[in-house]
Short mmCIF file of the C-alpha atoms (twelve columns), coordinates in Angstrom:
data_MODEL
# 
_entry.id   MODEL 
# 
loop_
_atom_site.group_PDB 
_atom_site.id 
_atom_site.type_symbol 
_atom_site.label_atom_id 
_atom_site.label_alt_id 
_atom_site.label_comp_id 
_atom_site.label_asym_id 
_atom_site.label_seq_id 
_atom_site.Cartn_x 
_atom_site.Cartn_y 
_atom_site.Cartn_z 
_atom_site.pdbx_PDB_model_num 
ATOM 1   C CA . MET A 1   15.380  13.954  31.641  1 
ATOM 2   C CA . LYS A 2   13.943  10.459  31.808  1 
ATOM 3   C CA . GLU A 3   12.114  9.101   28.725  1 
ATOM 4   C CA . PRO A 4   8.384   8.445   29.335  1 
ATOM 5   C CA . LEU A 5   7.482   4.789   29.806  1 
ATOM 6   C CA . MET A 6   5.408   4.737   26.599  1 
ATOM 7   C CA . CYS A 7   8.542   5.447   24.521  1 
ATOM 8   C CA . SER A 8   10.005  2.098   25.548  1 
ATOM 9   C CA . THR A 9   7.035   0.009   24.392  1 
ATOM 10  C CA . VAL A 10  6.874   -2.206  21.312  1 
ATOM 11  C CA . GLY A 11  3.760   -0.332  20.182  1 
ATOM 12  C CA . TYR A 12  5.520   3.024   20.274  1 
ATOM 13  C CA . LEU A 13  8.515   1.683   18.364  1 
ATOM 14  C CA . LEU A 14  6.253   0.045   15.796  1 
ATOM 15  C CA . MET A 15  4.365   3.325   15.354  1 
ATOM 16  C CA . ARG A 16  7.652   5.188   14.774  1 
ATOM 17  C CA . VAL A 17  8.818   2.569   12.250  1 
ATOM 18  C CA . CYS A 18  5.507   2.822   10.369  1 
ATOM 19  C CA . LYS A 19  5.691   6.614   10.272  1 
ATOM 20  C CA . VAL A 20  9.279   6.690   8.960   1 
ATOM 21  C CA . HIS A 21  8.492   3.909   6.449   1 
ATOM 22  C CA . ARG A 22  5.457   5.827   5.166   1 
ATOM 23  C CA . ASN A 23  7.448   9.067   4.848   1 
ATOM 24  C CA . LYS A 24  10.297  7.336   2.970   1 
ATOM 25  C CA . GLY A 25  7.754   5.588   0.750   1 
ATOM 26  C CA . ASN A 26  6.035   8.896   0.014   1 
ATOM 27  C CA . GLN A 27  9.376   10.467  -0.944  1 
ATOM 28  C CA . MET A 28  10.041  7.623   -3.377  1 
ATOM 29  C CA . LEU A 29  6.495   7.609   -4.778  1 
ATOM 30  C CA . ALA A 30  6.658   11.352  -5.440  1 
ATOM 31  C CA . ALA A 31  8.868   10.543  -8.454  1 
ATOM 32  C CA . TYR A 32  5.749   8.937   -10.002 1 
ATOM 33  C CA . ASN A 33  3.362   11.664  -8.813  1 
ATOM 34  C CA . LEU A 34  1.795   9.180   -6.372  1 
ATOM 35  C CA . HIS A 35  1.066   9.122   -2.638  1 
ATOM 36  C CA . ALA A 36  1.139   6.254   -0.122  1 
ATOM 37  C CA . GLY A 37  -1.752  3.879   -0.686  1 
ATOM 38  C CA . GLN A 38  -2.167  4.709   -4.356  1 
ATOM 39  C CA . GLU A 39  0.543   2.211   -5.305  1 
ATOM 40  C CA . GLN A 40  -1.402  -0.504  -3.465  1 
ATOM 41  C CA . PHE A 41  -4.518  0.441   -5.440  1 
ATOM 42  C CA . LEU A 42  -2.546  0.178   -8.698  1 
ATOM 43  C CA . GLN A 43  -0.956  -3.106  -7.644  1 
ATOM 44  C CA . GLU A 44  -4.371  -4.649  -6.910  1 
ATOM 45  C CA . VAL A 45  -5.567  -3.764  -10.404 1 
ATOM 46  C CA . MET A 46  -2.285  -4.921  -11.956 1 
ATOM 47  C CA . CYS A 47  -2.515  -8.329  -10.238 1 
ATOM 48  C CA . ASN A 48  -6.260  -8.870  -10.732 1 
ATOM 49  C CA . GLY A 49  -7.022  -7.100  -14.009 1 
ATOM 50  C CA . ALA A 50  -10.058 -4.845  -14.373 1 
ATOM 51  C CA . MET A 51  -11.845 -4.598  -11.040 1 
ATOM 52  C CA . THR A 52  -15.008 -3.056  -9.683  1 
ATOM 53  C CA . MET A 53  -14.788 -0.318  -7.103  1 
ATOM 54  C CA . ASN A 54  -16.490 -2.647  -4.625  1 
ATOM 55  C CA . GLU A 55  -13.858 -5.349  -5.162  1 
ATOM 56  C CA . LEU A 56  -11.122 -2.762  -4.587  1 
ATOM 57  C CA . LYS A 57  -12.823 -1.524  -1.417  1 
ATOM 58  C CA . ASP A 58  -12.945 -5.081  -0.064  1 
ATOM 59  C CA . ASN A 59  -9.398  -6.026  -1.094  1 
ATOM 60  C CA . LEU A 60  -7.836  -2.809  0.207   1 
ATOM 61  C CA . GLU A 61  -10.050 -2.771  3.328   1 
ATOM 62  C CA . VAL A 62  -10.948 0.910   2.947   1 
ATOM 63  C CA . THR A 63  -14.176 2.886   2.718   1 
ATOM 64  C CA . PRO A 64  -16.080 3.379   -0.548  1 
ATOM 65  C CA . ALA A 65  -15.274 7.103   -0.363  1 
ATOM 66  C CA . THR A 66  -11.533 6.366   -0.149  1 
ATOM 67  C CA . VAL A 67  -11.657 4.107   -3.218  1 
ATOM 68  C CA . THR A 68  -13.671 6.697   -5.139  1 
ATOM 69  C CA . ARG A 69  -11.239 9.525   -4.315  1 
ATOM 70  C CA . MET A 70  -8.206  7.395   -5.169  1 
ATOM 71  C CA . ALA A 71  -9.716  6.267   -8.464  1 
ATOM 72  C CA . GLU A 72  -10.577 9.860   -9.422  1 
ATOM 73  C CA . ARG A 73  -7.042  11.091  -8.680  1 
ATOM 74  C CA . LEU A 74  -5.390  8.153   -10.436 1 
ATOM 75  C CA . GLU A 75  -7.641  8.615   -13.474 1 
ATOM 76  C CA . LYS A 76  -6.924  12.362  -13.541 1 
ATOM 77  C CA . ASN A 77  -3.179  11.625  -13.549 1 
ATOM 78  C CA . GLY A 78  -3.516  9.062   -16.352 1 
ATOM 79  C CA . PHE A 79  -2.827  5.868   -14.371 1 
ATOM 80  C CA . LEU A 80  -6.209  4.227   -14.909 1 
ATOM 81  C CA . THR A 81  -9.503  4.405   -16.740 1 
ATOM 82  C CA . LYS A 82  -12.982 3.982   -15.320 1 
ATOM 83  C CA . GLU A 83  -15.824 2.374   -17.235 1 
ATOM 84  C CA . LYS A 84  -19.439 1.683   -16.308 1 
ATOM 85  C CA . CYS A 85  -20.551 -1.913  -16.570 1 
ATOM 86  C CA . CYS A 86  -22.952 -2.677  -19.442 1 
ATOM 87  C CA . ALA A 87  -25.226 -4.882  -17.335 1 
ATOM 88  C CA . ASP A 88  -25.438 -2.499  -14.351 1 
ATOM 89  C CA . GLN A 89  -24.647 1.175   -14.880 1 
ATOM 90  C CA . ARG A 90  -24.102 1.623   -11.126 1 
ATOM 91  C CA . VAL A 91  -21.040 -0.657  -11.260 1 
ATOM 92  C CA . VAL A 92  -17.745 0.982   -12.262 1 
ATOM 93  C CA . ARG A 93  -14.719 -1.025  -13.385 1 
ATOM 94  C CA . VAL A 94  -11.210 0.365   -13.326 1 
ATOM 95  C CA . SER A 95  -8.321  -0.720  -15.550 1 
ATOM 96  C CA . LEU A 96  -4.708  0.383   -15.728 1 
ATOM 97  C CA . THR A 97  -3.512  2.494   -18.617 1 
ATOM 98  C CA . GLU A 98  -0.088  1.838   -20.136 1 
ATOM 99  C CA . LYS A 99  1.249   4.595   -17.876 1 
ATOM 100 C CA . GLY A 100 -0.310  2.836   -14.873 1 
ATOM 101 C CA . LYS A 101 1.141   -0.554  -15.827 1 
ATOM 102 C CA . GLU A 102 4.606   0.900   -16.383 1 
ATOM 103 C CA . ALA A 103 4.587   2.884   -13.129 1 
ATOM 104 C CA . THR A 104 3.308   -0.086  -11.102 1 
ATOM 105 C CA . SER A 105 5.983   -2.394  -12.504 1 
ATOM 106 C CA . GLN A 106 8.715   0.142   -11.755 1 
ATOM 107 C CA . ILE A 107 7.405   0.757   -8.247  1 
ATOM 108 C CA . ILE A 108 7.346   -2.959  -7.461  1 
ATOM 109 C CA . ASP A 109 10.705  -3.698  -9.087  1 
ATOM 110 C CA . THR A 110 12.611  -0.637  -7.957  1 
ATOM 111 C CA . THR A 111 11.030  1.553   -5.307  1 
ATOM 112 C CA . TRP A 112 9.725   -1.068  -2.886  1 
ATOM 113 C CA . ASN A 113 12.762  -3.302  -3.302  1 
ATOM 114 C CA . LYS A 114 14.999  -0.327  -2.488  1 
ATOM 115 C CA . LEU A 115 12.935  0.504   0.593   1 
ATOM 116 C CA . GLU A 116 12.966  -3.160  1.647   1 
ATOM 117 C CA . GLN A 117 16.759  -3.277  1.316   1 
ATOM 118 C CA . GLN A 118 17.132  -0.099  3.355   1 
ATOM 119 C CA . MET A 119 14.861  -1.474  6.094   1 
ATOM 120 C CA . SER A 120 16.718  -4.750  6.401   1 
ATOM 121 C CA . LYS A 121 20.249  -3.437  5.921   1 
ATOM 122 C CA . ASN A 122 22.731  -5.072  8.333   1 
ATOM 123 C CA . MET A 123 20.304  -7.924  9.112   1 
ATOM 124 C CA . SER A 124 21.175  -11.554 8.516   1 
ATOM 125 C CA . MET A 125 18.761  -13.758 6.569   1 
ATOM 126 C CA . GLU A 126 17.769  -15.418 9.862   1 
ATOM 127 C CA . GLU A 127 16.999  -12.024 11.426  1 
ATOM 128 C CA . LYS A 128 14.876  -11.004 8.418   1 
ATOM 129 C CA . ILE A 129 12.920  -14.263 8.633   1 
ATOM 130 C CA . LEU A 130 12.469  -13.852 12.396  1 
ATOM 131 C CA . LEU A 131 11.334  -10.223 12.039  1 
ATOM 132 C CA . LYS A 132 8.809   -11.187 9.384   1 
ATOM 133 C CA . ARG A 133 7.480   -14.033 11.522  1 
ATOM 134 C CA . LEU A 134 7.185   -11.795 14.588  1 
ATOM 135 C CA . LEU A 135 5.398   -9.059  12.633  1 
ATOM 136 C CA . MET A 136 2.966   -11.637 11.238  1 
ATOM 137 C CA . GLN A 137 2.277   -12.782 14.806  1 
ATOM 138 C CA . VAL A 138 1.707   -9.184  15.937  1 
ATOM 139 C CA . LEU A 139 -0.725  -8.692  13.041  1 
ATOM 140 C CA . ASP A 140 -2.588  -11.919 13.873  1 
ATOM 141 C CA . ASN A 141 -2.817  -10.861 17.526  1 
ATOM 142 C CA . LEU A 142 -4.197  -7.430  16.632  1 
ATOM 143 C CA . GLU A 143 -6.723  -8.823  14.131  1 
ATOM 144 C CA . GLU A 144 -7.968  -11.426 16.624  1 
ATOM 145 C CA . GLU A 145 -11.510 -10.951 17.886  1 
ATOM 146 C CA . GLU A 146 -11.819 -10.731 21.655  1 
# 
């Protein structure tokens, strides 16, 4: 049986790569009781210090509801704390707990490096650089306003 034309497109292949990458990432993150996306949330707070929910929404490019749900789950699991701002009680700031800092460091140092190595196994340095450049071009093209 002949493969449908869509299966031979760059878009289809990219979608498959993203799906497998997400699944592998989720398997690795399960060791920390985290799901895909939550590690990005933690990394933002780790890199920027205490942040407001609005800053996180903007930096992560997600909806306010998504940030709220993530923050609630991460707080429940002991990765972060939430605190209302003194000047404006409507503003909530999140900070990492020690558990959150430790997990984020381990995820960056171990989990994502391992996944990166698996993705680029059997590629030369030139091929890795070329792939990165091409993916950046694809991203620029897709983000371009028409």
